[in-house]
OpenMM code with the backbone's topology and positions (N, CA, C; nanometers):
from openmm import Vec3, app, unit

residues = "MET THR LEU CYS ASN ASP ASP LYS LYS HIS LEU ARG GLY ILE ALA HIS LYS LEU LYS PRO VAL VAL THR ILE ALA ASP LYS GLY LEU THR ASP ASN VAL MET ALA GLU LEU ASN ARG ALA LEU ASN ASP HIS GLU LEU ILE LYS VAL LYS LEU SER LEU SER ASP ARG GLU LEU LYS LYS THR THR ILE GLU GLN ALA CYS ASN LYS LEU LYS ALA GLU LEU VAL GLN THR ILE GLY HIS VAL ILE VAL LEU TYR ARG LYS ALA ASP LYS PRO ASN PRO LYS LEU SER ASN LEU LEU ARG LYS GLY GLY".split()
positions = [
    Vec3(11.0551, 11.2423, 8.8965),
    Vec3(10.9696, 11.3510, 8.8520),
    Vec3(10.8277, 11.3244, 8.9005),
    Vec3(10.7884, 11.3908, 9.0054),
    Vec3(10.6521, 11.3805, 9.0547),
    Vec3(10.5879, 11.5174, 9.0442),
    Vec3(10.4720, 11.5197, 8.9819),
    Vec3(10.4011, 11.6451, 8.9624),
    Vec3(10.3156, 11.6770, 9.0845),
    Vec3(10.3138, 11.8033, 9.1226),
    Vec3(10.2241, 11.8444, 9.2310),
    Vec3(10.0840, 11.8645, 9.1722),
    Vec3(9.9865, 11.8807, 9.2585),
    Vec3(9.8473, 11.8936, 9.2126),
    Vec3(9.8266, 12.0157, 9.1232),
    Vec3(9.8951, 12.1261, 9.1521),
    Vec3(9.8821, 12.2456, 9.0684),
    Vec3(9.9364, 12.2213, 8.9278),
    Vec3(10.0499, 12.1488, 8.9194),
    Vec3(10.1062, 12.1147, 8.7881),
    Vec3(10.0098, 12.0273, 8.7097),
    Vec3(9.9546, 11.9271, 8.7767),
    Vec3(9.8598, 11.8371, 8.7098),
    Vec3(9.7365, 11.9129, 8.6620),
    Vec3(9.6882, 12.0047, 8.7440),
    Vec3(9.5708, 12.0842, 8.7060),
    Vec3(9.6010, 12.1661, 8.5803),
    Vec3(9.7184, 12.2288, 8.5768),
    Vec3(9.7603, 12.3069, 8.4601),
    Vec3(9.7687, 12.2178, 8.3357),
    Vec3(9.8312, 12.1000, 8.3500),
    Vec3(9.8459, 12.0080, 8.2365),
    Vec3(9.7107, 11.9541, 8.1901),
    Vec3(9.6203, 11.9274, 8.2827),
    Vec3(9.4864, 11.8801, 8.2445),
    Vec3(9.4147, 11.9849, 8.1602),
    Vec3(9.4332, 12.1112, 8.1967),
    Vec3(9.3718, 12.2194, 8.1200),
    Vec3(9.4238, 12.2236, 7.9769),
    Vec3(9.5523, 12.2044, 7.9605),
    Vec3(9.6118, 12.2026, 7.8266),
    Vec3(9.5648, 12.0788, 7.7503),
    Vec3(9.5587, 11.9648, 7.8185),
    Vec3(9.5241, 11.8381, 7.7540),
    Vec3(9.3773, 11.8314, 7.7132),
    Vec3(9.2945, 11.9139, 7.7730),
    Vec3(9.1510, 11.9075, 7.7469),
    Vec3(9.1177, 11.9115, 7.5977),
    Vec3(9.1871, 11.9956, 7.5231),
    Vec3(9.1579, 12.0126, 7.3797),
    Vec3(9.2284, 11.9094, 7.2907),
    Vec3(9.3161, 11.8284, 7.3486),
    Vec3(9.3927, 11.7324, 7.2685),
    Vec3(9.3096, 11.6096, 7.2316),
    Vec3(9.3467, 11.5478, 7.1216),
    Vec3(9.2876, 11.4208, 7.0783),
    Vec3(9.3886, 11.3101, 7.1081),
    Vec3(9.3408, 11.1875, 7.1344),
    Vec3(9.4344, 11.0758, 7.1550),
    Vec3(9.5222, 11.0541, 7.0321),
    Vec3(9.6526, 11.0364, 7.0542),
    Vec3(9.7464, 11.0181, 6.9431),
    Vec3(9.7879, 10.8723, 6.9268),
    Vec3(9.7645, 10.7903, 7.0286),
    Vec3(9.8004, 10.6493, 7.0248),
    Vec3(9.6873, 10.5712, 7.0909),
    Vec3(9.6605, 10.4509, 7.0380),
    Vec3(9.5625, 10.3611, 7.0991),
    Vec3(9.6332, 10.2336, 7.1418),
    Vec3(9.6107, 10.1937, 7.2657),
    Vec3(9.6634, 10.0669, 7.3161),
    Vec3(9.5464, 9.9695, 7.3166),
    Vec3(9.5579, 9.8631, 7.2364),
    Vec3(9.4492, 9.7659, 7.2219),
    Vec3(9.4858, 9.6333, 7.2887),
    Vec3(9.4166, 9.5277, 7.2505),
    Vec3(9.4307, 9.3963, 7.3142),
    Vec3(9.5724, 9.3412, 7.3162),
    Vec3(9.6541, 9.3763, 7.2182),
    Vec3(9.7917, 9.3249, 7.2159),
    Vec3(9.8804, 9.3947, 7.3181),
    Vec3(9.8316, 9.5016, 7.3776),
    Vec3(9.9041, 9.5695, 7.4848),
    Vec3(10.0201, 9.6543, 7.4371),
    Vec3(10.1248, 9.6578, 7.5177),
    Vec3(10.2409, 9.7433, 7.4913),
    Vec3(10.3416, 9.6722, 7.4014),
    Vec3(10.3081, 9.6625, 7.2758),
    Vec3(10.4004, 9.6014, 7.1796),
    Vec3(10.5156, 9.6972, 7.1538),
    Vec3(10.6187, 9.6480, 7.0864),
    Vec3(10.7334, 9.7337, 7.0532),
    Vec3(10.6900, 9.8535, 6.9700),
    Vec3(10.5990, 9.8306, 6.8750),
    Vec3(10.5527, 9.9404, 6.7897),
    Vec3(10.4749, 10.0449, 6.8688),
    Vec3(10.3900, 9.9991, 6.9591),
    Vec3(10.3131, 10.0925, 7.0421),
    Vec3(10.4070, 10.1733, 7.1311),
    Vec3(10.5036, 10.1063, 7.1921),
    Vec3(10.6001, 10.1761, 7.2777),
    Vec3(10.6817, 10.2776, 7.1982),
    Vec3(10.7218, 10.2403, 7.0780),
    Vec3(10.7983, 10.3328, 6.9934),
    Vec3(10.7148, 10.4555, 6.9585),
    Vec3(10.5874, 10.4338, 6.9290),
    Vec3(10.5001, 10.5457, 6.8930),
    Vec3(10.4725, 10.6350, 7.0146),
    Vec3(10.4522, 10.5733, 7.1307),
    Vec3(10.4338, 10.6520, 7.2533),
    Vec3(10.5586, 10.7348, 7.2838),
    Vec3(10.6741, 10.6738, 7.2695),
    Vec3(10.8007, 10.7428, 7.2944),
    Vec3(10.8194, 10.8602, 7.1984),
    Vec3(10.7916, 10.8369, 7.0707),
    Vec3(10.8024, 10.9434, 6.9712),
    Vec3(10.7061, 11.0576, 7.0029),
    Vec3(10.5824, 11.0222, 7.0365),
    Vec3(10.4815, 11.1245, 7.0650),
    Vec3(10.5201, 11.2071, 7.1879),
    Vec3(10.5716, 11.1407, 7.2911),
    Vec3(10.6152, 11.2147, 7.4106),
    Vec3(10.7360, 11.3022, 7.3816),
    Vec3(10.8283, 11.2543, 7.2994),
    Vec3(10.9440, 11.3364, 7.2608),
    Vec3(10.8998, 11.4607, 7.1852),
    Vec3(10.8044, 11.4437, 7.0950),
    Vec3(10.7582, 11.5552, 7.0124),
    Vec3(10.6669, 11.6505, 7.0892),
    Vec3(10.5700, 11.5949, 7.1610),
    Vec3(10.4609, 11.6761, 7.2155),
    Vec3(10.4646, 11.6967, 7.3672),
    Vec3(10.5411, 11.6180, 7.4393),
    Vec3(10.5547, 11.6243, 7.5851),
    Vec3(10.4280, 11.5848, 7.6606),
    Vec3(10.3137, 11.6300, 7.6162),
    Vec3(10.1852, 11.6005, 7.6798),
    Vec3(10.0951, 11.5357, 7.5757),
    Vec3(10.0500, 11.4121, 7.6024),
    Vec3(9.9693, 11.3403, 7.5034),
    Vec3(9.8515, 11.2700, 7.5691),
    Vec3(9.7491, 11.2460, 7.4875),
    Vec3(9.6370, 11.1627, 7.5285),
    Vec3(9.6539, 11.0271, 7.4619),
    Vec3(9.6195, 10.9223, 7.5362),
    Vec3(9.6297, 10.7851, 7.4864),
    Vec3(9.4964, 10.7171, 7.5124),
    Vec3(9.4430, 10.6494, 7.4100),
    Vec3(9.3189, 10.5753, 7.4249),
    Vec3(9.3510, 10.4311, 7.4598),
    Vec3(9.2798, 10.3765, 7.5579),
    Vec3(9.2979, 10.2375, 7.5981),
    Vec3(9.1745, 10.1577, 7.5568),
    Vec3(9.1923, 10.0661, 7.4623),
    Vec3(9.0833, 9.9788, 7.4196),
    Vec3(9.0985, 9.8444, 7.4891),
    Vec3(9.0969, 9.8483, 7.6205),
    Vec3(9.1126, 9.7285, 7.7024),
    Vec3(8.9887, 9.7160, 7.7902),
    Vec3(8.9284, 9.5967, 7.7914),
    Vec3(8.8042, 9.5799, 7.8667),
    Vec3(8.8284, 9.5449, 8.0133),
    Vec3(8.9374, 9.4761, 8.0432),
    Vec3(8.9652, 9.4313, 8.1789),
    Vec3(9.0282, 9.5433, 8.2611),
    Vec3(8.9700, 9.5745, 8.3769),
    Vec3(9.0189, 9.6852, 8.4606),
    Vec3(9.1604, 9.6629, 8.5118),
    Vec3(9.1889, 9.5415, 8.5572),
    Vec3(9.3226, 9.5120, 8.6093),
    Vec3(9.4274, 9.5230, 8.4996),
    Vec3(9.3945, 9.4721, 8.3801),
    Vec3(9.4859, 9.4815, 8.2668),
    Vec3(9.5112, 9.6276, 8.2313),
    Vec3(9.4051, 9.7064, 8.2349),
    Vec3(9.4178, 9.8502, 8.2067),
    Vec3(9.5109, 9.9166, 8.3080),
    Vec3(9.4911, 9.8857, 8.4346),
    Vec3(9.5730, 9.9448, 8.5413),
    Vec3(9.7201, 9.9056, 8.5265),
    Vec3(9.7480, 9.7774, 8.5031),
    Vec3(9.8877, 9.7339, 8.4901),
    Vec3(9.9505, 9.7882, 8.3623),
    Vec3(9.8718, 9.8007, 8.2566),
    Vec3(9.9232, 9.8561, 8.1310),
    Vec3(9.9649, 10.0016, 8.1498),
    Vec3(9.8832, 10.0776, 8.2228),
    Vec3(9.9158, 10.2186, 8.2495),
    Vec3(10.0443, 10.2277, 8.3314),
    Vec3(10.0552, 10.1447, 8.4357),
    Vec3(10.1752, 10.1458, 8.5200),
    Vec3(10.3004, 10.1077, 8.4412),
    Vec3(10.2893, 10.0039, 8.3581),
    Vec3(10.4033, 9.9598, 8.2772),
    Vec3(10.4444, 10.0693, 8.1789),
    Vec3(10.3485, 10.1314, 8.1138),
    Vec3(10.3789, 10.2371, 8.0168),
    Vec3(10.4508, 10.3529, 8.0857),
    Vec3(10.3994, 10.3960, 8.2005),
    Vec3(10.4618, 10.5073, 8.2733),
    Vec3(10.6040, 10.4720, 8.3156),
    Vec3(10.6233, 10.3506, 8.3658),
    Vec3(10.7568, 10.3088, 8.4098),
    Vec3(10.8546, 10.2978, 8.2937),
    Vec3(10.8141, 10.2324, 8.1862),
    Vec3(10.9037, 10.2126, 8.0719),
    Vec3(10.9362, 10.3431, 8.0003),
    Vec3(10.8386, 10.4319, 7.9948),
    Vec3(10.8571, 10.5579, 7.9232),
    Vec3(10.9116, 10.6693, 8.0126),
    Vec3(10.9192, 10.6418, 8.1427),
    Vec3(10.9576, 10.7444, 8.2401),
    Vec3(10.8656, 10.8663, 8.2269),
    Vec3(10.7361, 10.8367, 8.2142),
    Vec3(10.6344, 10.9404, 8.1975),
    Vec3(10.5488, 10.9477, 8.3229),
    Vec3(10.4826, 11.0580, 8.3389),
    Vec3(10.3962, 11.0818, 8.4531),
    Vec3(10.2506, 11.0729, 8.4080),
    Vec3(10.1705, 10.9979, 8.4829),
    Vec3(10.0271, 10.9913, 8.4557),
    Vec3(9.9637, 11.1177, 8.5127),
    Vec3(9.9015, 11.1964, 8.4259),
    Vec3(9.8395, 11.3220, 8.4670),
    Vec3(9.6928, 11.3000, 8.5017),
    Vec3(9.6257, 11.2158, 8.4199),
    Vec3(9.4815, 11.2012, 8.4367),
    Vec3(9.4340, 11.0729, 8.3711),
    Vec3(9.3293, 11.0150, 8.4278),
    Vec3(9.2592, 10.9020, 8.3679),
    Vec3(9.1114, 10.9356, 8.3666),
    Vec3(9.0517, 10.9330, 8.2491),
    Vec3(8.9073, 10.9525, 8.2372),
    Vec3(8.8551, 10.8442, 8.1450),
    Vec3(8.7788, 10.7509, 8.2005),
    Vec3(8.7241, 10.6417, 8.1208),
    Vec3(8.8349, 10.5614, 8.0560),
    Vec3(8.8350, 10.5608, 7.9234),
    Vec3(8.9339, 10.4844, 7.8472),
    Vec3(9.0447, 10.5724, 7.7898),
    Vec3(9.0597, 10.6932, 7.8439),
    Vec3(9.1614, 10.7860, 7.7948),
    Vec3(9.2511, 10.8282, 7.9113),
    Vec3(9.3823, 10.8261, 7.8850),
    Vec3(9.4782, 10.8732, 7.9848),
    Vec3(9.5587, 10.9880, 7.9256),
    Vec3(9.6115, 11.0701, 8.0132),
    Vec3(9.6992, 11.1798, 7.9730),
    Vec3(9.8359, 11.1518, 8.0335),
    Vec3(9.9392, 11.1493, 7.9474),
    Vec3(10.0762, 11.1260, 7.9911),
    Vec3(10.1607, 11.2499, 7.9662),
    Vec3(10.2580, 11.2711, 8.0542),
    Vec3(10.3489, 11.3858, 8.0415),
    Vec3(10.4919, 11.3390, 8.0647),
    Vec3(10.5794, 11.3859, 7.9789),
    Vec3(10.7232, 11.3677, 7.9994),
    Vec3(10.7935, 11.4888, 7.9406),
    Vec3(10.8686, 11.5572, 8.0242),
    Vec3(10.9402, 11.6774, 7.9801),
    Vec3(11.0469, 11.6392, 7.8791),
    Vec3(11.0522, 11.7127, 7.7698),
    Vec3(11.1524, 11.6896, 7.6653),
    Vec3(11.2820, 11.7610, 7.7026),
    Vec3(11.3944, 11.7010, 7.6631),
    Vec3(11.5241, 11.7645, 7.6867),
    Vec3(11.5354, 11.8948, 7.6091),
    Vec3(11.4967, 11.8879, 7.4818),
    Vec3(11.4988, 12.0066, 7.3961),
    Vec3(11.3638, 12.0163, 7.3256),
    Vec3(11.2628, 12.0761, 7.3905),
    Vec3(11.1300, 12.0825, 7.3299),
    Vec3(11.1284, 12.1656, 7.2020),
    Vec3(11.0556, 12.1156, 7.1038),
    Vec3(11.0371, 12.1859, 6.9778),
    Vec3(10.9130, 12.2746, 6.9915),
    Vec3(10.9287, 12.4070, 6.9850),
    Vec3(10.8142, 12.4957, 7.0055),
    Vec3(10.7002, 12.4738, 6.9057),
    Vec3(10.7311, 12.4173, 6.7887),
    Vec3(10.6271, 12.3931, 6.6888),
    Vec3(10.5486, 12.2653, 6.7169),
    Vec3(10.6067, 12.1726, 6.7957),
    Vec3(10.5416, 12.0451, 6.8222),
    Vec3(10.4909, 12.0309, 6.9660),
    Vec3(10.5602, 12.0896, 7.0600),
    Vec3(10.5263, 12.0724, 7.2009),
    Vec3(10.3878, 12.1286, 7.2313),
    Vec3(10.3029, 12.0454, 7.2934),
    Vec3(10.1706, 12.0924, 7.3331),
    Vec3(10.1781, 12.1944, 7.4463),
    Vec3(10.2922, 12.2032, 7.5123),
    Vec3(10.3097, 12.2992, 7.6206),
    Vec3(10.3559, 12.4354, 7.5704),
    Vec3(10.4224, 12.4383, 7.4563),
    Vec3(10.4797, 12.5630, 7.4051),
    Vec3(10.4020, 12.6247, 7.2900),
    Vec3(10.3235, 12.5422, 7.2197),
    Vec3(10.2467, 12.5930, 7.1056),
    Vec3(10.1396, 12.6901, 7.1515),
    Vec3(10.1179, 12.7902, 7.0737),
    Vec3(10.0132, 12.8878, 7.1030),
    Vec3(9.8991, 12.8713, 7.0042),
    Vec3(9.7803, 12.8800, 7.0536),
    Vec3(9.6625, 12.8787, 6.9654),
    Vec3(9.6153, 12.7419, 6.9240),
    Vec3(9.6882, 12.6361, 6.9556),
    Vec3(9.6467, 12.4982, 6.9358),
    Vec3(9.6065, 12.4611, 6.8010),
] * unit.nanometer
topology = app.Topology()
chain = topology.addChain("A")
for resn in residues:
    res = topology.addResidue(resn, chain)
    for name in ("N", "CA", "C"):
        topology.addAtom(name, app.Element.getBySymbol(name[0]), res)
């Protein structure tokens, strides 16, 4: 699943109003963090994640590991916030950030 630039632009527009739902801190991708990221992607499809990591290389590898393990696509990185997307098999219109109207 690789997003084209138009898809990413559309998703960035939707993500603009979102708040981070998960924070990845110094302990990195723990089982609990991964479970919460997985749950959030299942429910919302498009999420913002805050990275409280000071080291640039650690931040980069953490993002790559999260995307690979979660089978998610990195849509955007701005400062310490990333936007992840993973299409749900059966999206819930009440939870999905892509299907909800009026935010």
